[in-house]
N, C-alpha and C positions, 0 to 999 in steps of 0.2 A: 506543463505544471505537473510536478513529481511530488506524491503524496505518499509519506512514510506509512509506517504501520505500528501496533501497539510495540511500546517498550522501546522504540526507536526515535529517531527524529530526521532532520534534514540530511545530517551527515551521512545517512545511507548512502545518498546518490552521490558521495564525492567522485566515484569512479566512472559513474554513467553522464552525469551531467556535463563534462568537459567534452566526451565524444559526441554529444549531441549537438555541442555548440559547434565543434570542428565538420559536423554534417552539415551544417548550414543552418540549424534550429537554434532560436534563444529559449534556454532552458531556466526555469525557474524552481528550486526546490524549497518547500516550507515547511517550517515546525505548524502542524495542527494547533488550535488552541488549547493551551493547558499542557501541551508536550514540549520536549526541549527546550528551548530560550523563549518561547512563545509566552504571551500573558497569561496570567492566571486568576481572571476577575473573581472576586468571591461572588457566589452564587450564579456565577454563568454557566449553562448549559454546555457541557463538551462532549455530548453524545452525538452519533452521527448524522442526524438530521440537522442539529445545530451547526456541526463542522461544515454541512454542505453550505448553510445560509452566509457563514464566515467566508467561505472560499468563494462565492460569488461576490462578495464586498471586497475581499482581496484583489479579484479580478477587476473591479472597477477601478480600485484604488491605482492599481498598475496600469491602468487603460489598456487592457487587454480585453477586446470584444469578443474572440474565439480562441479556443484552445485545444490541443490535445492534452488530453487529462491521463495522467498515470497514476496507478494506486497499488501499493502492497497489503494484504490482508486486510486491516482496519482503515488503511487508506483506499483500497480497492473499494470498499463498502461506501465510503464517502464518494468517491468518484463517480461510483455507478447512481447514487442519491442524486448528486448534482447535475448528472446527465438526465434523470427522470423529473428534477422538478426546475431544472433550468437549462431545457434542451439548446436554447440558441446559445448558450456558452461554450457548448461542447461539439467540435467538429468531429474528432476522433476520440475513443476511450481505449486504455489498456487496463485490464484488470489481472495482476499477478496475484496467484493463490488467493482469490477473492474469499471474504464471508458471504454466505447465504444461506439460504432456507433454513435447515435446522443446526448448523454451524455459525450462529450468531447467538452469544459469543462461541469463539471456538475453542477447542480443548486447552490450549495455552491458557485462557484466564479462569476455564475451570480448574487446570493444575495450580494456579495461583491462589486461588480462594482455597484448595484443600492445603496448600503449603502454608498459608496464613494460620491456619489452626495448627498446624505442625510446628512452627517456629513461634507461636504466640508470645512466650516470656521476651524472646529476644526482638521480635517485632514491636512489641509494647515499649520496651526499653530504648529501642532505637541505636542498638548497640552497632549494628553493621547494616543501619539503613536498609535501603530495598533489596541488599544483595542477595539474601538467601532466597528470597522471591522472583526475582528477576532474571539472575544468572541461569537457573535450570531452563528457563523459556529462550533466553539468547542462545544458550548451548545448544537445545535441540531445534534451533530454527536453522541450523546449517546441518548438511550432510558431512561435510569436511571439517573437522574440529579445528585444524590449523586455520580455517577461515573466520574462527572465532577465539582468538588467543585473549589472555587475560586483560592486556593491555585497551584491546577493544572492548571488552565486558565493561572496563572501568570509565571508558568513555560513554558508553550508554547509561549507566548507572549515575553520571555524574548529577542529573537535575533531580534525583532521587535519594540524596543524602538525609540522613538523621530521620527522628520521628516524623516530620514534617514530610520528607519525602515519601516515605511509605504510606502515610495519609493519603498523600496525593495520588500515588499509583493505584491504591486501592478504589480511590475514588473514579479513576480512569476506567479501571475494569468494571465498576457498577454500571459505569453509563452507556456500555455496549448493550443496547437492547434489541431484540429481535424483531419488535415491531417497527422499528425504523429501517428495516431493510425488507420485511414482508410487504410493508404497506406501496413498495415500488412496483409499479405497472411495468414488466419487463417487456412486453409486447410492445409498450410506447416507446422504448428505447430506440431509437432509429438509427443511430450514428454508427460508422462502421468502429467494430469492436474486435480487440484482440484480447483473447483469454489466454493466460500463461500459466501452467500446470509445472511446478516443481515436483518432480515424481516421488522425491524422498520429504515430502512436506508432512511432518509426523503429526499437524496440529488440525488439519483439516481432512475428512474423506475426499480420495479422488474423484468420487462420483460427483462432487459438489461443482467442480469446473465444468464437468462435461454435461450437466443437466442444465449450467448457467448457460453455457454455449449455445445449448440448443434451445434456451428458452428467450433468447435475445435474438432479434430478427436478421441481425447483420453481422453476427459472430463468428471468429474463427479460433479454434483452438490449437496451442501450440505445447506441447509438452517436452520439458527437458529432463534428460533422465539423469541421475545421480546428484541433484539439486534440491535444496531444502526450501523453506518459506523466503529466506532473503535471497533471492535471486541477486540482486544489486551486489551482495557481499562475494557470492560464489563464481557467478559468471558476468560480471559487469558487460565485458565486450559482445557477447553473444547478446545479451538483453539491448545494448546500446543499438547493435545492429536492427533488431526486430523492432525498437521503437523509432529508429531512423527510415525505414520501411514505412511502418505506420503512418508518421508524419508526413511523408511524401506523398503516400497513397498509391505507392508500388504493390503494397499488401492486398489492397483492395483488387489489384488486376491478377494477384496471385489466384487468390480466391475466386474470381470470376474464371481462371482457367481450369480450376480444380472441379466447379461446379457446386450448385446448392444441394446437390442429392448427398451429400456427405453424411447427413446425420437425419435427413426426411424432416427437418424441425427448422429448418432456416440457416443453423449453424454450420460452419464448415470446419471439419477437422483437420489440421495439415498433418504433413509427417513430423518426427520428432526433430527437435532444432539439431541433432547430431547428424541428420542425415538430409536435412534441407536447412539451406542457410535460413448591536453592538459593535465590534470594532473590526477591523482588517487585522487579518493575521499579521502577527510580527516575525522578526527575522527571515525575509524573503531573501534567496542568493539566486542571482541571475547569471548567465552567461551569455554572451554573444559570441560570434565567429572572431575568434582572434584575441577574446578579451574573456579569459576563463581566471575569476579570481580563486585564491588558494582556498578560502573558506567553503566553496560549494561542496 
């Protein structure tokens, strides 16, 4: 189950999902409630805690008893909340550039709030939709500018056109609350967990991933040099390989070989990847072996 982050949608996983399918997994990429093409029910909560409840219901609707749940930044916070609130649902967990501790919300949302004031007139008129607000976030979410060309930015901006889109983007930003994550009992998240840190992520301090991996009982930390927040955009093949190992349990065996003395607190830090290999959510995309739809 693949969860996107703030400012993106299930389209983020278009290069990772098919690789997982070919490895023998069934991959589902969803738009979180209020994001992408998902529903926007009036008055419905779209915060981290609410998204975890919606995801639990989506798994029920899809008849999935247990899943490996993967999330990027905001999606990682939702995945962590699901693992804590619905532990029977989560077999394994992957948190990619996760939000945690004081990094909720992350610096990207704080930058958006500052830019809202800077572009107040154009935002109020809806002249450019959310482009002045979201474009800098998307550009800053990759280390390689070529991985975020204007045509791709336009794809991610599509759900936020006009004045209504700007209002909705700001509402999504306001919904990210630290108490939804602070209230999680990290010591109680017992499933095998992979924490992935893109070393060039400019929106979250690097110590957040390290501290989170140390606080989770069965976590392993992998760092990816030269990669920003949106790892599925910059290194989809490497990420798919890591997630395949996680889903099939081979990372558990590798972690056991490294030993739990890696950080002294239960987590195990791996070598860098360069040296070691309401209503259900709408718009789920799934891919089975040999059956990879174009829309994933």
